[in-house]
C-alpha positions in Angstrom: -33.1 23.5 -85.7 -31.4 21.4 -82.9 -31.4 17.9 -84.1 -28.9 16.9 -81.3 -30.1 16.9 -77.4 -27.3 17.8 -75.1 -25.9 15.4 -73.1 -27.9 16.1 -70.1 -31.5 15.6 -72.0 -30.0 12.2 -73.2 -28.9 11.0 -70.0 -32.3 12.3 -68.8 -33.8 9.7 -71.3 -32.0 7.1 -69.6 -33.2 7.8 -66.5 -36.6 7.5 -68.3 -36.1 4.3 -69.2 -36.2 3.2 -65.7 -38.3 6.2 -63.3 -41.7 5.0 -61.7 -44.1 5.3 -64.4 -45.8 8.0 -62.0 -42.5 10.2 -62.3 -42.2 9.6 -66.2 -45.1 11.4 -67.2 -44.9 14.5 -64.5 -41.3 14.8 -65.9 -42.6 14.6 -69.6 -45.9 16.8 -68.7 -49.0 14.9 -70.4 -52.0 14.0 -69.6 -52.2 10.5 -70.5 -56.0 11.0 -71.3 -56.0 14.0 -73.8 -52.1 13.8 -74.8 -50.1 16.7 -75.9 -51.6 19.9 -77.8 -50.6 21.0 -81.1 -49.1 24.0 -79.8 -47.1 22.0 -77.4 -45.8 19.7 -80.2 -44.5 22.5 -81.8 -42.6 23.4 -78.9 -40.9 20.4 -78.3 -40.2 19.8 -81.8 -38.3 22.8 -82.0 -36.5 21.4 -79.1 -35.3 17.7 -80.0 -35.9 17.6 -83.8 -37.5 14.9 -86.0 -38.2 11.7 -84.8 -35.5 10.5 -87.9 -31.6 9.6 -87.8 -29.5 12.5 -88.5 -26.2 11.6 -90.0 -23.1 13.9 -91.4 -22.4 12.3 -94.7 -19.5 12.9 -96.8 -20.2 14.8 -100.2 -19.2 12.9 -103.1 -16.5 15.8 -104.2 -15.1 15.3 -100.8 -14.8 11.7 -100.7 -13.5 11.8 -104.5 -10.9 14.5 -103.4 -9.8 11.7 -100.3 -9.1 9.4 -102.9 -6.2 11.3 -104.4 -4.8 11.4 -101.0 -1.9 9.2 -100.2 1.8 8.4 -100.2 1.4 6.3 -103.7 -1.6 9.0 -104.9 0.8 11.9 -103.9 3.8 10.2 -106.2 1.7 9.7 -109.1 0.4 13.4 -109.1 4.0 14.8 -108.8 5.0 12.5 -111.5 2.3 13.3 -113.7 2.7 17.4 -112.8 6.5 16.9 -114.0 5.8 15.0 -117.5 3.3 17.9 -118.0 5.6 20.6 -117.4 8.7 19.3 -120.0 5.8 18.3 -122.3 6.2 14.7 -122.1 2.5 14.1 -123.0 2.5 10.6 -123.7 4.0 9.8 -120.3 1.0 12.2 -118.3 -1.4 10.2 -120.3 -0.6 6.5 -119.4 0.1 7.7 -115.3 -3.4 9.9 -115.2 -5.0 7.0 -116.4 -3.7 4.6 -113.7 -4.4 7.0 -111.3 -7.9 7.7 -112.0 -8.3 4.1 -112.2 -7.3 4.1 -109.0 -9.4 6.6 -107.6 -12.5 5.2 -109.1 -12.3 1.7 -106.9 -11.7 3.3 -103.8 -14.6 6.0 -104.1 -16.6 2.8 -105.4 -16.2 0.8 -102.2 -16.5 4.2 -99.8 -19.6 4.0 -101.7 -20.5 0.7 -100.9 -19.7 1.1 -96.9 -21.8 4.2 -96.6 -25.1 2.5 -96.9 -24.9 0.8 -94.0 -26.8 3.8 -92.3 -28.9 4.1 -94.8 -30.4 0.6 -94.1 -30.4 1.5 -90.6 -33.3 4.4 -91.7 -35.4 1.8 -93.3 -35.9 0.3 -90.0 -38.1 2.7 -88.3 -41.5 2.6 -88.4 -43.5 5.1 -91.5 -46.3 5.7 -89.5 -47.7 6.0 -85.7 -51.1 6.3 -84.1 -50.8 9.3 -81.6 -53.7 10.8 -79.2 -53.2 14.5 -79.3 -55.7 16.7 -78.5 -57.7 14.0 -77.0 -58.0 12.5 -80.3 -56.3 9.4 -81.9 -54.5 10.1 -85.0 -52.3 8.4 -88.0 -49.3 10.9 -88.6 -45.3 10.0 -89.7 -43.5 8.7 -87.1 -41.0 11.6 -87.6 -43.5 14.1 -86.1 -43.4 12.5 -83.0 -42.1 14.0 -79.8 -41.3 13.2 -76.5 -44.0 12.9 -74.4 -46.5 12.1 -77.2 -48.9 9.1 -76.3 -49.0 6.5 -78.8 -50.7 3.1 -79.7 -49.0 0.3 -80.5 -50.4 -3.2 -81.8 -50.1 -6.4 -83.6 -47.6 -5.9 -86.3 -46.7 -2.4 -86.0 -43.2 -1.1 -85.9 -42.5 0.5 -82.6 -42.0 4.3 -83.8 -40.0 5.5 -80.5 -38.6 4.5 -77.6 -41.9 4.0 -75.0 -43.0 3.2 -71.4 -46.0 1.5 -71.8 -49.0 2.9 -69.9 -52.3 1.4 -70.4 -53.0 -2.5 -71.8 -53.0 -5.9 -70.9 -50.2 -7.0 -72.7 -48.1 -7.1 -75.7 -45.6 -9.3 -77.1 -42.7 -7.5 -79.0 -39.9 -8.8 -81.1 -36.6 -7.1 -79.8 -34.4 -9.9 -81.4 -32.4 -7.6 -84.2 -31.9 -4.8 -81.7 -31.0 -6.8 -78.5 -30.5 -10.6 -79.8 -33.0 -12.5 -77.3 -34.2 -15.2 -79.2 -37.6 -15.0 -78.5 -40.6 -12.2 -78.1 -40.5 -10.4 -75.0 -43.5 -10.2 -73.0 -44.3 -6.5 -72.1 -47.0 -5.4 -69.7 -48.0 -1.7 -68.2 -44.2 0.1 -67.0 -42.5 -2.0 -69.3 -40.2 0.0 -72.4 -40.2 -0.5 -75.6 -37.7 0.4 -78.0 -37.8 1.7 -81.4 -37.9 -0.5 -84.3 -39.0 -3.5 -82.4 -41.7 -5.4 -83.9 -45.6 -6.1 -82.4 -46.4 -10.0 -82.4 -49.6 -9.8 -80.0 -51.4 -7.2 -78.0 -52.5 -3.6 -77.7 -51.2 -1.1 -75.5 -50.7 3.0 -74.9 -47.2 4.1 -74.7 -45.7 7.5 -73.9 -43.0 8.7 -75.8 -39.5 9.0 -73.8 -37.0 9.0 -76.7 -37.1 10.2 -80.4 -34.5 10.1 -83.7 -30.8 9.5 -82.4 -31.2 9.5 -79.0 -33.6 6.1 -78.7 -32.0 2.8 -78.3 -32.2 2.3 -82.1 -30.3 5.7 -82.9 -27.5 5.1 -80.3 -26.9 2.2 -82.3 -27.0 4.4 -85.7 -24.7 6.8 -83.7 -22.2 3.5 -83.4 -22.2 2.7 -86.9 -21.1 6.2 -87.7 -18.6 6.6 -85.6 -17.5 2.8 -86.3 -14.7 1.8 -88.4 -11.1 1.3 -88.8 -8.3 1.7 -90.8 -7.1 -1.3 -92.5 -4.2 -3.4 -92.4 -3.6 -3.5 -96.3 -4.0 0.3 -96.4 -1.7 1.0 -93.1 0.8 -1.5 -95.3 0.5 0.3 -98.3 0.9 3.8 -96.3 4.6 2.4 -95.0 5.8 1.3 -98.7 4.7 4.6 -99.7 6.5 6.4 -97.5 9.6 4.2 -97.6 9.5 4.7 -101.4 9.2 8.4 -101.0 12.5 8.8 -98.7 14.6 6.6 -101.0 13.2 8.0 -104.2 14.2 11.2 -102.1 17.3 10.4 -100.7 18.3 9.5 -104.6 17.1 12.2 -106.2 18.9 14.5 -104.1 22.3 12.2 -105.0 21.5 12.7 -108.6 20.7 16.5 -109.0 23.7 17.0 -107.1 26.2 15.1 -109.1 24.1 16.7 -112.4 24.5 19.9 -111.1 28.0 19.7 -110.2 29.1 17.9 -113.5 27.1 21.3 -115.3 28.0 24.0 -113.4 31.9 23.0 -111.8 33.0 20.5 -114.8 31.5 21.8 -117.7 30.3 25.1 -117.3 27.4 24.4 -119.0 24.5 25.9 -116.8 21.4 27.0 -118.6 17.3 26.1 -119.1 18.3 23.5 -120.8 20.6 21.7 -118.1 17.6 22.6 -115.8 15.1 20.8 -117.9 17.6 17.7 -118.4 17.5 17.6 -114.5 14.1 17.8 -114.7 13.5 14.7 -117.1 15.8 12.8 -114.7 13.7 13.7 -112.1 10.6 12.5 -113.8 12.1 9.2 -114.6 13.1 8.5 -111.3 9.7 9.5 -109.8 8.0 7.2 -112.3 10.5 4.5 -111.6 9.8 5.0 -107.7 5.8 4.4 -108.2 4.8 0.8 -108.1 1.8 2.6 -110.4 0.0 -0.6 -111.0 0.4 -1.9 -107.1 -2.9 -0.2 -105.7 -4.5 -2.0 -109.0 -3.1 -5.4 -108.4 -4.0 -5.4 -104.8 -7.6 -4.3 -105.9 -7.8 -7.0 -109.2 -6.4 -9.8 -106.7 -8.4 -9.4 -104.2 -11.7 -9.1 -106.4 -10.7 -12.4 -107.7 -10.3 -13.8 -104.6 -13.6 -12.4 -103.5 -15.3 -14.5 -106.8 -13.9 -17.5 -105.5 -14.8 -16.9 -102.0 -18.4 -16.3 -103.2 -18.1 -19.9 -104.6 -17.5 -21.1 -101.0 -20.9 -19.3 -99.7 -19.3 -15.7 -98.7 -19.8 -12.7 -100.1 -17.4 -10.0 -99.8 -18.9 -5.9 -99.6 -15.6 -5.3 -98.7 -12.6 -6.2 -100.8 -10.0 -5.0 -97.8 -11.9 -7.8 -95.7 -10.4 -10.6 -97.7 -6.9 -9.3 -96.1 -7.9 -8.6 -92.3 -9.5 -12.3 -92.6 -6.3 -14.3 -93.1 -5.0 -12.1 -90.1 -7.9 -12.8 -87.6 -7.3 -14.3 -84.5 -10.2 -13.7 -83.0 -13.7 -14.5 -83.7 -16.7 -13.2 -81.5 -19.6 -15.0 -82.8 -23.5 -14.4 -82.1 -25.1 -17.5 -80.6 -28.7 -17.9 -82.0 -28.9 -18.7 -85.6 -25.6 -18.8 -86.0 -23.9 -21.4 -83.3 -27.4 -22.9 -82.2 -30.6 -23.6 -84.9 -32.8 -20.7 -83.5 -35.3 -23.4 -82.9 -36.8 -24.3 -79.5 -36.5 -28.1 -79.4 -37.9 -29.9 -76.5 -35.5 -31.8 -74.5 -36.3 -34.8 -71.5 -39.5 -34.6 -70.3 -39.8 -34.4 -65.9 -42.7 -36.4 -65.2 -44.8 -35.7 -62.1 -48.0 -37.4 -63.0 -48.0 -38.3 -66.4 -47.7 -41.3 -67.8 -44.8 -41.3 -70.6 -43.0 -38.0 -72.1 -46.1 -38.3 -74.8 -49.0 -37.5 -72.3 -47.2 -34.6 -70.9 -46.2 -33.4 -74.3 -50.0 -34.0 -75.7 -51.8 -32.2 -73.3 -48.9 -29.3 -73.5 -49.7 -29.3 -77.5 -53.8 -28.8 -76.5 -52.9 -26.0 -74.3 -51.0 -24.4 -77.3 -52.4 -22.4 -80.9 -51.3 -23.4 -83.7 -52.3 -20.1 -86.2 -50.7 -18.1 -83.7 -47.0 -19.5 -84.3 -45.6 -18.9 -81.2 -42.2 -20.2 -80.7 -43.1 -22.3 -77.5 -46.5 -23.3 -79.4 -44.8 -24.5 -82.7 -42.0 -26.9 -80.5 -44.7 -28.3 -78.7 -46.5 -29.1 -81.3 -43.8 -30.7 -83.6 -42.8 -32.5 -80.8 -46.2 -34.4 -80.7 -45.5 -38.4 -82.5 -49.2 -38.7 -83.4 -50.0 -34.6 -84.7 -53.9 -36.7 -86.2 -54.7 -37.3 -82.3 -54.7 -33.7 -81.6 -57.9 -33.3 -84.3 -59.9 -35.7 -82.2 -60.1 -32.5 -79.4 -62.4 -29.8 -80.4 -61.4 -26.8 -78.6 -64.2 -25.0 -76.5 -62.1 -21.9 -75.5 -58.4 -21.0 -75.6 -57.3 -18.8 -73.3 -54.4 -16.9 -74.4 -50.9 -16.1 -72.3 -50.3 -13.1 -70.9 -48.3 -11.3 -68.4 -50.4 -11.5 -65.5 -51.3 -15.2 -65.5 -47.9 -16.4 -67.1 -50.1 -19.5 -68.6 -52.2 -20.6 -71.4 -55.3 -22.6 -70.8 -57.5 -24.9 -73.5 -61.6 -26.3 -72.7 -61.7 -29.0 -75.1 -63.9 -32.3 -75.8 -63.8 -35.1 -77.8 -66.5 -37.2 -80.0 -66.5 -39.4 -77.0 -67.9 -36.6 -74.7 -64.8 -36.5 -72.5 -63.9 -33.2 -71.3 -60.3 -32.5 -71.0 -58.9 -29.0 -69.4 -55.6 -28.5 -70.5 -52.9 -25.5 -69.4 -49.1 -24.8 -69.4 -47.1 -22.0 -68.3 -44.2 -20.9 -65.7 -44.1 -23.7 -63.4 -44.4 -21.6 -60.0 -48.2 -20.3 -61.5 -49.0 -23.8 -62.5 -47.9 -25.4 -58.7 -50.6 -22.5 -57.6 -53.1 -23.6 -60.1 -52.8 -27.3 -59.0 -51.9 -27.5 -55.5 -50.1 -30.3 -55.6 -48.5 -32.1 -52.4 -44.8 -31.3 -50.9 -43.6 -34.0 -52.4 -44.3 -32.8 -55.6 -43.7 -29.4 -54.9 -40.3 -30.1 -54.1 -39.5 -32.3 -57.1 -41.3 -29.6 -59.6 -39.0 -26.8 -58.0 -35.7 -29.3 -58.1 -36.0 -30.1 -61.7 -36.7 -26.2 -62.8 -33.5 -25.1 -60.9 -31.6 -27.8 -62.6 -32.5 -27.0 -65.9 -31.6 -23.4 -65.2 -28.4 -24.1 -64.1 -28.2 -25.6 -67.7 -29.5 -22.9 -69.7 -32.9 -24.8 -70.2 -36.4 -23.1 -70.2 -38.9 -24.6 -68.1 -42.8 -25.0 -68.5 -45.1 -26.9 -66.7 -47.8 -28.9 -68.1 -51.3 -29.4 -66.3 -54.5 -31.0 -66.9 -58.3 -31.5 -65.7 -60.8 -33.9 -65.8 -63.3 -32.4 -64.0 -63.8 -29.1 -65.7 -61.6 -27.4 -64.0 -62.1 -28.1 -60.2 -59.3 -29.9 -59.5 -55.9 -30.1 -61.8 -53.1 -32.4 -62.0 -49.5 -31.6 -62.8 -48.2 -33.6 -65.4 -44.6 -32.7 -65.9 -41.7 -30.3 -66.5 -40.9 -29.7 -70.6 -37.5 -28.2 -71.1 -36.5 -26.3 -73.9 -33.7 -25.5 -75.7 -32.1 -24.3 -78.9 -29.3 -27.0 -79.9 -26.1 -26.4 -81.3 -26.1 -26.3 -85.2 -24.5 -30.2 -86.3 -21.6 -28.5 -87.8 -20.8 -26.0 -84.6 -19.0 -28.5 -82.6 -16.8 -29.0 -85.6 -16.3 -25.6 -86.8 -15.0 -24.3 -83.2 -12.3 -27.1 -83.2 -11.5 -26.3 -86.6 -11.1 -22.5 -85.8 -8.9 -23.4 -82.7 -6.9 -25.6 -84.8 -6.0 -22.8 -86.7 -5.2 -20.4 -83.6 -8.4 -18.6 -83.9 -9.8 -17.5 -80.4 -14.0 -18.1 -80.6 -15.5 -16.1 -78.2 -19.4 -16.3 -77.8 -21.2 -12.4 -77.9 -25.2 -13.3 -77.4 -28.2 -11.5 -75.7 -29.6 -14.3 -73.8 -29.2 -15.6 -70.5 -25.7 -16.4 -69.2 -26.9 -19.7 -68.2 -28.0 -20.7 -71.8 -24.8 -19.2 -73.5 -22.6 -21.2 -71.0 -24.6 -24.7 -71.8 -24.4 -23.7 -75.4 -20.8 -23.3 -74.7 -20.1 -26.3 -72.7 -21.9 -28.7 -75.2 -19.9 -27.0 -78.3 -16.4 -27.5 -76.6 -16.0 -24.0 -75.6 -14.6 -22.2 -73.2 -17.4 -21.4 -70.3 -16.4 -18.1 -68.9 -19.0 -16.2 -70.1 -19.7 -12.9 -68.2 -23.3 -10.9 -67.6 -22.3 -7.6 -69.8 -24.3 -5.7 -66.8 -22.0 -6.9 -64.6 -18.8 -5.8 -66.6 -19.4 -2.3 -68.2 -20.3 0.5 -66.1 -23.8 1.9 -66.3 -22.8 5.4 -68.9 -19.9 3.9 -70.2 -18.0 5.0 -73.1 -17.8 2.6 -75.6 -14.7 4.5 -77.4 -12.3 4.3 -74.1 -13.2 1.4 -72.2 -10.8 1.5 -69.1 -7.4 -1.1 -69.1 -8.9 -2.9 -66.5 -12.0 -3.7 -68.3 -10.1 -4.1 -71.8 -8.3 -6.9 -69.7 -11.5 -9.0 -68.3 -12.9 -8.6 -72.5 -9.6 -10.7 -73.5 -9.7 -12.9 -70.8 -13.3 -14.0 -71.3 -14.6 -16.7 -73.4 -17.8 -14.7 -74.2 -20.4 -12.4 -73.0 -24.3 -12.6 -72.3 -27.3 -10.2 -72.1 -25.1 -7.9 -74.1 -26.4 -4.7 -76.4 -24.8 -2.7 -79.0 -22.7 -0.4 -77.2 -21.1 -3.9 -75.5 -20.6 -5.6 -78.5 -19.2 -2.5 -80.2 -17.1 -1.8 -77.0 -15.7 -5.6 -76.6 -14.6 -5.5 -80.6 -12.6 -2.1 -80.3 -11.2 -3.0 -76.8 -9.9 -6.4 -78.8 -8.5 -4.2 -81.5 -6.7 -1.9 -79.2 -4.7 -5.3 -77.5 -3.8 -5.7 -80.7 -6.0 -8.1 -82.2 -7.4 -8.7 -85.5 -11.4 -9.1 -85.1 -14.0 -11.0 -86.6 -17.6 -10.0 -85.6 -20.8 -12.1 -86.5 -24.0 -10.9 -86.4 -27.6 -10.7 -88.0 -29.5 -7.9 -86.1 -29.6 -3.6 -85.9 -28.1 -4.6 -83.0 -25.0 -5.8 -84.6 -24.2 -3.3 -87.0 -22.0 -1.1 -84.8 -19.6 -4.0 -84.0 -19.8 -5.6 -87.6 -18.4 -2.2 -88.6 -16.2 -1.6 -86.3 -14.8 -5.2 -86.3 -11.7 -6.0 -89.0 -14.2 -8.3 -90.7 -17.7 -8.3 -89.9 -19.4 -11.4 -91.0 -23.4 -11.1 -91.5 -24.7 -14.6 -91.1 -27.8 -16.2 -93.7 -31.2 -14.3 -92.8 -29.3 -11.2 -91.6 -31.4 -8.0 -91.3 -30.3 -5.4 -94.1 -28.4 -3.3 -91.7 -26.6 -6.0 -90.1 -25.6 -7.1 -94.5 -25.5 -3.7 -95.0 -22.6 -2.7 -92.0 -20.8 -6.0 -92.3 -17.7 -6.8 -94.9 -18.5 -10.2 -95.6 -22.2 -12.0 -96.2 -22.9 -15.4 -95.5 -25.4 -17.2 -97.7 -24.9 -20.4 -96.2 -26.3 -21.2 -92.6 -24.0 -21.8 -89.6 -20.3 -20.8 -89.1 -18.4 -22.8 -91.3 -18.6 -20.7 -93.9 -16.5 -18.6 -92.7 -13.8 -20.4 -91.3 -13.5 -22.2 -94.7 -12.8 -18.3 -95.7 -10.4 -17.4 -93.2 -8.6 -20.5 -95.2 -9.3 -18.5 -98.6 -7.9 -15.7 -96.9 -4.7 -16.9 -95.8 -4.2 -18.3 -99.3 -4.6 -14.8 -100.8 -2.9 -12.9 -98.2 0.4 -14.9 -99.1 -0.4 -14.1 -102.8 -0.1 -10.6 -102.2 2.6 -10.7 -99.6 4.6 -12.4 -102.3 3.3 -9.8 -104.8 4.7 -7.0 -102.5 8.1 -8.4 -101.7 8.3 -8.6 -105.7 7.1 -5.3 -106.4 8.9 -3.3 -103.8 12.2 -5.4 -104.9 11.9 -4.5 -108.6 10.9 -0.9 -108.1 14.1 -0.1 -106.0 16.0 -2.1 -108.7 14.3 0.4 -111.2 15.0 3.4 -108.9 18.6 2.7 -108.3 19.5 1.7 -112.1 18.4 5.1 -113.1 20.3 7.0 -110.6 23.5 4.9 -110.8 23.7 4.7 -114.5 23.1 8.7 -114.7 25.6 9.3 -112.2 28.4 6.7 -113.4 27.6 6.4 -117.0 25.9 10.0 -117.8 23.5 7.6 -119.7 19.9 6.9 -119.2 19.0 3.4 -119.3 15.2 3.6 -119.7 12.5 6.3 -120.5 9.6 6.9 -118.3 6.8 5.6 -120.9 9.5 2.1 -120.9 8.8 1.8 -117.1 5.6 1.8 -117.2 5.3 -0.8 -120.1 7.5 -2.6 -117.7 5.1 -2.1 -114.7 2.5 -3.5 -117.1 4.1 -6.3 -118.4 5.0 -7.5 -115.2 2.0 -6.8 -113.5 -1.4 -7.7 -115.6 -0.3 -11.0 -115.5 0.1 -11.3 -112.1 -3.4 -10.3 -111.7 -3.9 -14.2 -111.8 -2.1 -14.6 -109.2 -5.3 -15.2 -107.3 -5.6 -18.3 -108.7 -2.0 -19.1 -107.9 -1.7 -22.9 -105.6 -0.7 -21.9 -102.4 -0.2 -24.1 -98.8 -2.8 -23.1 -96.0 -1.4 -21.4 -93.4 -2.1 -22.9 -90.0 -2.1 -19.7 -88.0 -3.2 -16.3 -88.3 -1.1 -14.0 -91.1 -0.2 -10.4 -90.6 1.7 -8.0 -92.6 5.0 -7.9 -91.4 6.3 -4.8 -92.8 9.9 -5.1 -91.1 9.9 -8.4 -92.7 8.5 -7.3 -96.1 10.8 -4.6 -96.6 14.0 -6.0 -95.2 13.4 -8.7 -97.7 12.4 -6.4 -100.6 15.6 -4.5 -100.1 17.8 -7.2 -99.9 16.6 -8.9 -103.2 16.3 -5.2 -104.7 19.9 -4.8 -104.2 21.3 -8.3 -105.6 18.9 -7.1 -108.5 20.7 -4.0 -109.0 23.9 -6.0 -109.2 22.4 -8.1 -111.7 21.0 -5.3 -113.9 24.5 -2.6 -113.3 26.4 -6.1 -114.6 24.9 -6.2 -118.0 24.6 -2.7 -118.1 28.3 -2.3 -117.8 29.0 -4.7 -120.5 26.8 -3.1 -122.7 27.6 0.5 -122.4 31.4 -0.8 -122.8 30.5 -2.2 -125.8 28.6 0.6 -127.6 31.3 3.0 -126.4 34.0 1.2 -127.7 32.4 -0.4 -130.5 33.6 -4.1 -129.6 31.9 -6.9 -129.8 31.6 -10.0 -128.2 31.1 -13.2 -130.3 27.3 -12.3 -131.6 26.4 -9.9 -128.7 26.9 -6.6 -131.0 25.4 -3.3 -129.7 25.3 -0.7 -132.2 23.9 2.0 -130.3 22.5 3.5 -127.3 18.9 3.2 -127.8 19.2 -0.7 -128.1 21.2 -0.6 -125.0 17.8 0.7 -123.6 15.9 -2.0 -125.0 18.5 -4.2 -123.6 17.9 -2.9 -120.5 14.0 -2.5 -121.0 13.6 -7.0 -121.5 16.6 -7.7 -118.9 14.3 -5.9 -116.2 11.5 -7.3 -117.7 12.4 -11.0 -117.8 14.2 -10.6 -114.6 10.8 -9.2 -112.9 9.0 -12.1 -114.3 11.5 -14.6 -112.8 11.8 -13.2 -109.4 8.3 -13.4 -109.0 8.5 -17.2 -109.0 11.3 -16.6 -106.2 8.8 -15.0 -104.1 6.0 -16.9 -104.7 7.9 -20.0 -103.2 8.4 -21.1 -99.6 11.7 -22.9 -100.0 12.7 -23.7 -104.1 10.8 -22.2 -107.0 10.7 -25.6 -108.5 9.3 -26.9 -105.4 5.7 -28.0 -104.9 3.1 -25.7 -105.1 3.8 -25.4 -108.7 2.3 -22.3 -110.4 -1.0 -22.4 -111.4 -1.4 -23.2 -115.1 -3.1 -19.4 -115.6 -0.3 -18.0 -113.8 2.5 -19.8 -115.9 0.0 -19.3 -119.0 -0.2 -15.4 -118.3 3.6 -14.5 -117.5 4.9 -16.7 -120.5 2.5 -14.7 -122.7 3.8 -11.3 -121.7 7.3 -12.5 -121.7 6.4 -14.0 -125.5 5.1 -10.3 -126.1 8.2 -8.4 -124.6 10.3 -10.6 -126.7 8.4 -9.7 -130.0 8.5 -6.1 -128.7 12.1 -6.0 -128.8 12.9 -8.3 -131.7 10.4 -6.7 -134.4 11.2 -3.0 -132.8 7.4 -2.4 -131.4 7.6 0.8 -129.4 11.7 0.1 -128.6 14.5 -0.2 -130.8 15.0 -3.5 -132.7 17.7 -5.8 -131.4 19.2 -9.6 -132.3 17.1 -12.6 -131.3 20.9 -13.7 -130.2 21.0 -10.8 -127.9 17.6 -11.6 -126.3 18.5 -15.3 -125.5 21.7 -14.2 -124.1 20.2 -12.3 -121.8 17.3 -15.0 -120.5 20.2 -17.1 -120.3 21.5 -14.6 -118.0 18.7 -14.3 -116.1 17.8 -17.3 -115.4 21.7 -18.2 -113.8 20.7 -14.9 -111.4 17.2 -16.6 -110.5 19.1 -19.1 -108.7 21.2 -16.7 -107.0 18.2 -14.9 -105.9 16.5 -18.1 -104.4 19.6 -18.9 -102.3 19.3 -15.1 -101.0 15.8 -15.1 -100.3 16.0 -18.5 -98.1 19.0 -17.2 -96.6 17.0 -13.8 -95.7 14.0 -15.9 -94.4 15.9 -18.4 -92.4 17.3 -15.6 -90.5 14.4 -12.9 -90.1 12.3 -16.3 -89.1 14.2 -17.0 -85.9 12.2 -15.0 -83.9 
């Protein structure tokens, strides 16, 4: 069955959205009085497929397979294979456990990320009322086809994209799809989107698009195609590639030297020699792999996520924490995020009313409390003495409809007074009351002024002679006011070098006025004026990309606009955060580096987002960004330390084998060193760190240069103590109380030397300047590192898993490393000073 329409058919659907209604009926070949026949429905279902979202989902097996790919994963897998070949099963088991742990974390994250489309599917209507063969019937919404005549009414979810063909009116809430803050009143000829909710009225419509070709479906397609490779993932690839290149070069040198020695020098080449070389390669492979790096990254981010949850920010995608640290553009929704999403009355323009309350009270009489219309609720809430409303008894209420564009109430009180009250569009009230030319001019000027400032205008009139003559009382202004904390939050963002762009489905004038009140830029453009019709959101022309970058925001946006804005900014090298709450926001939320679902967001928005705010407003995200910058600093410090330590181990293994024909470390010892140094470092998420005042992102040239230089000097540090130890062992000398008995004990010396030097190097890497200056390490980090160092000392002294050495020897190694700690700090400060000149 063909579930996907051709591009020609999809374009035809878009034409039907705007074509004359008679032409729509003609093209769809349907009789509005009888609907489609069963035979015709069967043909169309064969052509168009089911009215549901069709997605291509990766199988669980393919997700698992993908998790085993990547530079660091390949290195770990190769090390496991080599250890199995030469029968080092203890190495094999340790390496395999770490690999499976890393794969489990990645598969779990991918599983959570795939839930966005599932949430979107839940938004589709489960049932529809359709006219077929002249009879109305209830059917599953998935069975609808283009051309079906359907009925929509109060409380229903619109089951497909339709053009309305009969009925008085329908008030439809499409905020989740378009971002408009109020329900939209629809009349004959208007369109209604799949997934929107009918708030009032009842109408007939003809289906013009189903499934993935609806407005809702196109949003789902964008969600499916959205998503960018995280910067942390890119950094991990670069680190892995760098270490692979270094490992391959060192392995080639080591193998060449060993083969030359066995064939040319000693003439002892054989199977045993080949296995010895393979064992050396295994040790080098294990040494070249930062086996615990992915785990430390994940655990550090997870602990950071727990901390962010205390700030009312729930992290659903761990990598978003690292992305948050580099955010330089925040695309914010307006309604409910920057504003309260509560219509509020502004100052009234009085025409014949005695005061503001006279005008508001009459407007409240012309409202209906039980409908909970947003405008009615705002007016009723503004009445100072609500009890006075109960003194009037409503005899008749005429609700708003698209034709009259006003409401009207007939009421009386206990004194026998009669009052007719009406509120509605200003021009309609002018036509009703027929005021003088001077009053008309005053009304029109007030409406124009309000429109220029983004306010909605509503005229109020009353009649005391049963509607024979009407008097205009005044013009009520309505506005969704900014949240109390929004202005401060915007300033805070700007101070932290984050540019905030407003992206809203509301009118341009409303957006500009909101931006003005918040101290934001007011260069807000109508999306329709910038983006051409039927544009490709994945390939925005350079001219439009430049406009997007320079604008302060966009109004009247659709989902494809939001998605295109985010993607265009990313193409310009920006790290983008996007906030939203509706289905229409889901594609942009998924595409953004840090998609953020605000409080009260739909399930589709929450599923697509990487960060979910549980407190109202935008202030939470700026707090989260500050916290993310701290976490990013900690991860960067760990990365520099870990790459430097990995290079130290690699060069030590190669140089020792070439110069001394001695293997200073076993594969198990290398893995144990990684665990002893990395396990306590997982507490780095709690470390004390200064907050950066500007976006932070991966500077791999800086990271790798610093790591390489620190690694080179660390190699010198290790080779010096190895040279002394090797000389003493092989010449059976003593140096005071330092007495080496055999090469196994020398391996223990190198084991504790690397572990303790690595611990001290971390404190150098985490410091901005000197390791003994503020901010001091967190107590939990100190406790964790001290604990593992004590364990290492006990292992070496009592001979747990390694040959025992004396306490004096352990003290000598520690004293030697502490001296080098100051040397390494000087080197790091020098490197930082030169690299930061730009």
